[in-house]
Backbone as JSON, one array per atom type, in Angstrom:
{
  "sequence": "YSELEAEKASVESKLQDRIESHNAEVESIRENLTHMQTKLTDAESQSAALKAEMERHIDGLKTELDASQAKSIDLESSLVAEREASAAKYSELEAEKTSIEAELQDRIESHNAEVESIRENLTHMQTKLTDAESQSAA",
  "N": [[106.49, 40.71, 54.19], [104.54, 39.13, 55.36], [105.34, 36.71, 54.53], [107.72, 36.42, 55.97], [106.64, 36.49, 58.48], [105.17, 34.14, 58.38], [107.21, 32.29, 58.03], [108.59, 32.77, 60.37], [106.67, 31.96, 62.19], [106.54, 29.26, 61.5], [109.14, 28.44, 62.12], [109.1, 28.99, 64.85], [107.12, 27.21, 65.6], [108.35, 24.77, 64.94], [110.54, 24.95, 66.7], [109.13, 24.98, 69.11], [107.99, 22.43, 68.96], [110.35, 20.94, 69.05], [111.32, 21.71, 71.59], [109.28, 20.71, 73.22], [109.52, 18.0, 72.6], [112.1, 17.58, 73.47], [111.76, 18.19, 76.17], [110.0, 16.13, 76.86], [111.68, 13.96, 76.45], [113.64, 14.53, 78.38], [112.03, 14.26, 80.67], [111.38, 11.56, 80.46], [113.93, 10.49, 80.79], [114.39, 11.34, 83.41], [112.42, 9.84, 84.75], [113.36, 7.27, 84.2], [115.82, 7.43, 85.54], [114.9, 7.77, 88.16], [113.56, 5.35, 88.49], [115.77, 3.61, 88.17], [117.29, 4.44, 90.37], [115.61, 3.65, 92.43], [115.7, 0.87, 92.04], [118.44, 0.47, 92.52], [118.62, 1.26, 95.22], [116.95, -0.7, 96.36], [118.47, -2.97, 95.7], [120.8, -2.42, 97.14], [119.75, -2.52, 99.74], [118.95, -5.23, 99.85], [121.44, -6.39, 99.52], [122.75, -5.49, 101.83], [121.15, -6.76, 103.74], [121.63, -9.47, 103.08], [124.37, -9.54, 103.57], [124.42, -9.05, 106.35], [123.03, -11.32, 107.2], [124.79, -13.34, 106.34], [127.01, -12.69, 107.92], [125.95, -13.2, 110.46], [125.55, -15.94, 110.18], [128.2, -16.79, 109.79], [129.28, -15.98, 112.25], [127.83, -17.72, 113.88], [128.85, -20.18, 113.0], [131.51, -19.85, 113.74], [131.2, -19.78, 116.5], [130.25, -22.38, 116.96], [132.5, -23.79, 116.09], [134.43, -22.9, 117.95], [133.29, -23.95, 120.29], [133.38, -26.65, 119.69], [136.16, -27.02, 119.47], [136.89, -26.41, 122.09], [135.61, -28.49, 123.44], [136.99, -30.64, 122.34], [139.55, -30.13, 123.33], [138.99, -30.41, 126.06], [138.25, -33.12, 126.12], [140.65, -34.27, 125.29], [142.32, -33.48, 127.4], [141.06, -34.85, 129.48], [141.5, -37.46, 128.61], [144.31, -37.58, 128.73], [144.63, -37.22, 131.49], [143.31, -39.52, 132.41], [145.0, -41.47, 131.3], [147.36, -40.91, 132.71], [146.48, -41.41, 135.32], [145.89, -44.13, 135.06], [148.43, -45.12, 134.48], [149.72, -44.48, 136.87], [148.22, -46.05, 138.66], [148.83, -48.57, 137.61], [151.58, -48.67, 138.14], [151.45, -48.58, 140.92], [150.07, -50.99, 141.44], [151.92, -52.75, 140.37], [154.08, -52.36, 142.09], [152.89, -53.26, 144.45], [152.46, -55.91, 143.76], [155.11, -56.79, 143.49], [155.95, -56.46, 146.12], [154.24, -58.28, 147.44], [155.1, -60.65, 146.21], [157.75, -60.73, 147.18], [157.24, -60.95, 149.93], [155.88, -63.41, 149.94], [157.98, -65.04, 149.02], [159.76, -64.76, 151.14], [158.21, -65.98, 153.17], [158.05, -68.58, 152.12], [160.73, -69.34, 152.18], [161.15, -69.16, 154.92], [159.33, -71.08, 155.81], [160.43, -73.34, 154.55], [162.85, -73.45, 155.91], [161.91, -73.97, 158.45], [160.71, -76.47, 158.01], [163.02, -77.9, 157.37], [164.34, -77.74, 159.81], [162.56, -79.18, 161.41], [162.84, -81.66, 160.18], [165.49, -82.21, 160.76], [165.25, -82.35, 163.56], [163.55, -84.53, 163.72], [165.18, -86.5, 162.61], [167.2, -86.5, 164.51], [165.67, -87.27, 166.76], [164.91, -89.76, 165.84], [167.33, -91.01, 165.76], [167.98, -90.97, 168.5], [165.86, -92.54, 169.41], [166.42, -94.95, 168.16], [168.89, -95.5, 169.38], [168.02, -95.72, 172.03], [166.36, -97.92, 171.84], [168.25, -99.82, 171.17], [169.82, -99.85, 173.47], [167.92, -100.63, 175.26], [167.36, -103.16, 174.37], [169.72, -104.39, 174.85]],
  "CA": [[106.41, 40.64, 55.62], [103.71, 37.97, 55.66], [106.18, 35.54, 54.32], [108.62, 36.35, 57.11], [105.79, 36.14, 59.61], [104.83, 32.73, 58.22], [108.45, 31.56, 58.26], [108.87, 32.9, 61.8], [105.7, 31.1, 62.86], [106.95, 27.9, 61.2], [110.35, 28.18, 62.91], [108.68, 28.95, 66.26], [106.38, 25.97, 65.78], [109.35, 23.69, 64.95], [111.27, 25.06, 67.96], [108.22, 24.56, 70.17], [107.93, 20.96, 68.87], [111.63, 20.41, 69.54], [111.37, 21.93, 73.04], [108.37, 19.75, 73.83], [110.14, 16.69, 72.41], [113.25, 17.55, 74.38], [111.21, 18.12, 77.53], [109.47, 14.77, 77.03], [112.86, 13.09, 76.57], [114.21, 14.8, 79.71], [111.12, 13.67, 81.65], [111.57, 10.12, 80.35], [115.23, 10.18, 81.41], [114.19, 11.5, 84.86], [111.67, 8.67, 85.22], [114.29, 6.14, 84.16], [116.78, 7.62, 86.63], [114.19, 7.49, 89.41], [113.36, 3.89, 88.51], [117.09, 2.99, 88.41], [117.66, 4.77, 91.74], [114.8, 2.75, 93.27], [116.28, -0.48, 91.9], [119.73, 0.49, 93.2], [118.34, 1.29, 96.65], [116.46, -2.04, 96.71], [119.6, -3.9, 95.61], [121.68, -2.13, 98.28], [119.07, -3.05, 100.93], [119.06, -6.69, 99.8], [122.85, -6.71, 99.73], [123.03, -5.28, 103.26], [120.47, -7.83, 104.47], [122.37, -10.7, 102.85], [125.65, -9.42, 104.28], [124.13, -9.23, 107.77], [122.68, -12.73, 107.39], [126.03, -14.11, 106.21], [127.83, -12.42, 109.1], [125.35, -13.97, 111.57], [125.84, -17.35, 109.91], [129.64, -16.98, 110.04], [129.45, -15.91, 113.7], [127.31, -18.98, 114.43], [129.82, -21.24, 112.69], [132.69, -19.62, 114.6], [130.82, -20.19, 117.86], [130.24, -23.85, 116.95], [133.88, -24.24, 115.98], [135.06, -22.66, 119.24], [132.74, -24.93, 121.24], [133.92, -27.96, 119.3], [137.57, -27.05, 119.84], [136.96, -26.47, 123.56], [135.23, -29.87, 123.82], [138.1, -31.49, 121.94], [140.62, -29.9, 124.3], [138.55, -31.04, 127.31], [138.34, -34.58, 125.96], [142.07, -34.62, 125.25], [142.81, -33.33, 128.77], [140.52, -35.98, 130.24], [142.2, -38.66, 128.17], [145.66, -37.53, 129.29], [144.49, -37.45, 132.93], [143.01, -40.95, 132.6], [146.22, -42.23, 131.03], [148.28, -40.71, 133.84], [145.92, -42.13, 136.46], [146.07, -45.56, 134.78], [149.86, -45.42, 134.62], [150.02, -44.43, 138.31], [147.6, -47.24, 139.26], [149.61, -49.72, 137.16], [152.82, -48.65, 138.92], [151.08, -48.94, 142.29], [149.78, -52.43, 141.46], [153.18, -53.46, 140.1], [154.84, -52.3, 143.33], [152.2, -54.13, 145.39], [152.75, -57.28, 143.31], [156.51, -57.07, 143.84], [155.99, -56.58, 147.59], [153.59, -59.56, 147.79], [156.01, -61.72, 145.78], [158.87, -60.76, 148.13], [156.71, -61.48, 151.19], [155.66, -64.85, 149.74], [159.3, -65.69, 148.95], [160.26, -64.82, 152.53], [157.43, -67.01, 153.88], [158.45, -69.9, 151.6], [162.07, -69.64, 152.72], [160.98, -69.39, 156.36], [158.66, -72.38, 155.92], [161.41, -74.37, 154.18], [163.82, -73.54, 157.02], [161.19, -74.65, 159.55], [160.58, -77.87, 157.61], [164.36, -78.48, 157.49], [164.6, -77.87, 161.24], [161.73, -80.29, 161.88], [163.49, -82.88, 159.67], [166.69, -82.45, 161.57], [164.79, -82.8, 164.88], [163.03, -85.89, 163.56], [166.35, -87.38, 162.43], [167.85, -86.57, 165.82], [164.8, -88.08, 167.61], [164.97, -91.12, 165.31], [168.62, -91.55, 166.22], [167.83, -91.21, 169.94], [164.95, -93.66, 169.59], [167.15, -96.15, 167.77], [169.87, -95.73, 170.45], [167.28, -96.15, 173.22], [165.91, -99.29, 171.57], [169.45, -100.66, 171.25], [170.19, -99.96, 174.88], [166.86, -101.37, 175.92], [167.48, -104.55, 173.95], [170.94, -104.93, 175.44]],
  "C": [[105.59, 39.42, 56.04], [104.51, 36.7, 55.52], [107.1, 35.34, 55.5], [107.85, 35.94, 58.35], [105.49, 34.65, 59.56], [106.06, 31.87, 58.52], [108.78, 31.57, 59.75], [107.95, 31.96, 62.58], [106.08, 29.64, 62.68], [108.17, 27.53, 62.06], [109.99, 28.07, 64.38], [107.95, 27.65, 66.55], [107.36, 24.78, 65.86], [110.14, 23.71, 66.25], [110.42, 24.59, 69.12], [108.12, 23.03, 70.18], [109.21, 20.33, 69.44], [111.75, 20.53, 71.06], [110.49, 20.91, 73.75], [108.93, 18.34, 73.72], [111.31, 16.51, 73.38], [112.78, 17.41, 75.82], [110.66, 16.73, 77.83], [110.62, 13.77, 77.22], [113.51, 13.26, 77.93], [113.35, 14.15, 80.79], [111.26, 12.15, 81.65], [112.88, 9.69, 81.01], [115.12, 10.28, 82.93], [113.46, 10.29, 85.44], [112.57, 7.44, 85.26], [115.31, 6.23, 85.3], [116.13, 7.32, 87.97], [113.98, 5.99, 89.57], [114.68, 3.18, 88.83], [117.54, 3.25, 89.84], [116.9, 3.87, 92.72], [115.38, 1.33, 93.24], [117.61, -0.57, 92.65], [119.55, 0.47, 94.71], [117.86, -0.08, 97.13], [117.62, -3.05, 96.72], [120.56, -3.68, 96.78], [121.08, -2.68, 99.57], [119.2, -4.57, 100.99], [120.49, -7.12, 100.09], [123.22, -6.57, 101.2], [122.39, -6.39, 104.1], [121.21, -9.16, 104.31], [123.71, -10.69, 103.59], [125.45, -9.66, 105.77], [123.82, -10.7, 108.08], [123.93, -13.62, 107.31], [126.94, -13.91, 107.42], [127.29, -13.18, 110.31], [125.67, -15.45, 111.41], [127.32, -17.66, 110.22], [129.91, -16.94, 111.54], [128.96, -17.19, 114.37], [128.28, -20.13, 114.2], [131.07, -21.1, 113.54], [132.4, -20.07, 116.03], [130.82, -21.72, 117.96], [131.66, -24.4, 116.92], [134.61, -24.06, 117.31], [134.6, -23.68, 120.27], [133.31, -26.32, 120.96], [135.38, -28.09, 119.69], [137.73, -27.15, 121.35], [136.63, -27.88, 124.04], [136.37, -30.83, 123.49], [139.25, -31.36, 122.92], [140.27, -30.55, 125.64], [138.68, -32.55, 127.24], [139.8, -35.04, 125.97], [142.67, -34.53, 126.65], [142.34, -34.5, 129.63], [141.26, -37.27, 129.9], [143.62, -38.71, 128.76], [145.61, -37.82, 130.79], [144.19, -38.92, 133.22], [144.24, -41.82, 132.35], [147.2, -42.13, 132.19], [147.8, -41.47, 135.06], [146.11, -43.64, 136.28], [147.53, -45.96, 134.96], [150.25, -45.43, 136.1], [149.46, -45.68, 139.0], [148.38, -48.5, 138.87], [150.91, -49.81, 137.96], [152.55, -49.07, 140.36], [150.84, -50.45, 142.4], [151.05, -53.26, 141.23], [154.03, -53.49, 141.37], [154.23, -53.23, 144.37], [152.48, -55.61, 145.06], [154.17, -57.68, 143.71], [156.64, -57.29, 145.35], [155.39, -57.92, 148.03], [154.49, -60.74, 147.4], [157.18, -61.86, 146.75], [158.42, -61.36, 149.45], [156.48, -63.0, 151.09], [156.97, -65.61, 149.69], [159.9, -65.83, 150.35], [159.53, -65.9, 153.32], [157.84, -68.41, 153.44], [159.8, -70.29, 152.19], [161.99, -69.94, 154.22], [160.34, -70.77, 156.59], [159.64, -73.52, 155.61], [162.44, -74.55, 155.29], [163.19, -74.29, 158.2], [161.06, -76.13, 159.26], [161.94, -78.58, 157.78], [164.71, -78.71, 158.96], [163.82, -79.03, 161.83], [162.34, -81.62, 161.43], [164.71, -83.24, 160.52], [166.31, -82.95, 162.96], [164.27, -84.23, 164.81], [164.18, -86.89, 163.41], [167.05, -87.59, 163.77], [167.04, -87.45, 166.77], [164.84, -89.54, 167.18], [166.26, -91.79, 165.8], [168.54, -91.88, 167.71], [166.96, -92.43, 170.2], [165.67, -94.97, 169.26], [168.18, -96.51, 168.85], [169.17, -96.29, 171.7], [166.8, -97.59, 173.04], [167.09, -100.27, 171.67], [169.82, -100.92, 172.7], [169.15, -100.82, 175.62], [166.97, -102.86, 175.57], [168.71, -105.19, 174.61], [170.68, -105.07, 176.91]]
}
């Protein structure tokens, strides 16, 4: 019986050692899991923060792009308007030039006709003067 008691005590001692070893291992695993959970939570927080920062940055870039495109459209519209205004002014000046040229041509022709009329009158007066001198001499 003592032998069985001793064996039982030995087995109980070994089982107790195993239970304590197992419990220590379980506790170590729990600590590791807690540590890993903390790391995971930290990583998720950092990831969320980085994602939010990137989204803000992307939104800022989109805003800049929209503003740049709007400015480009405004500049293009202004350029088109200036071109149209310049073309209209050119047409207006061209029409004015044509009108002035026509008026000048009319004045030149009128002046030339007047000069021709004066010449004819001078020739006629010269003829009369020559006739009068002839008659006066006779």
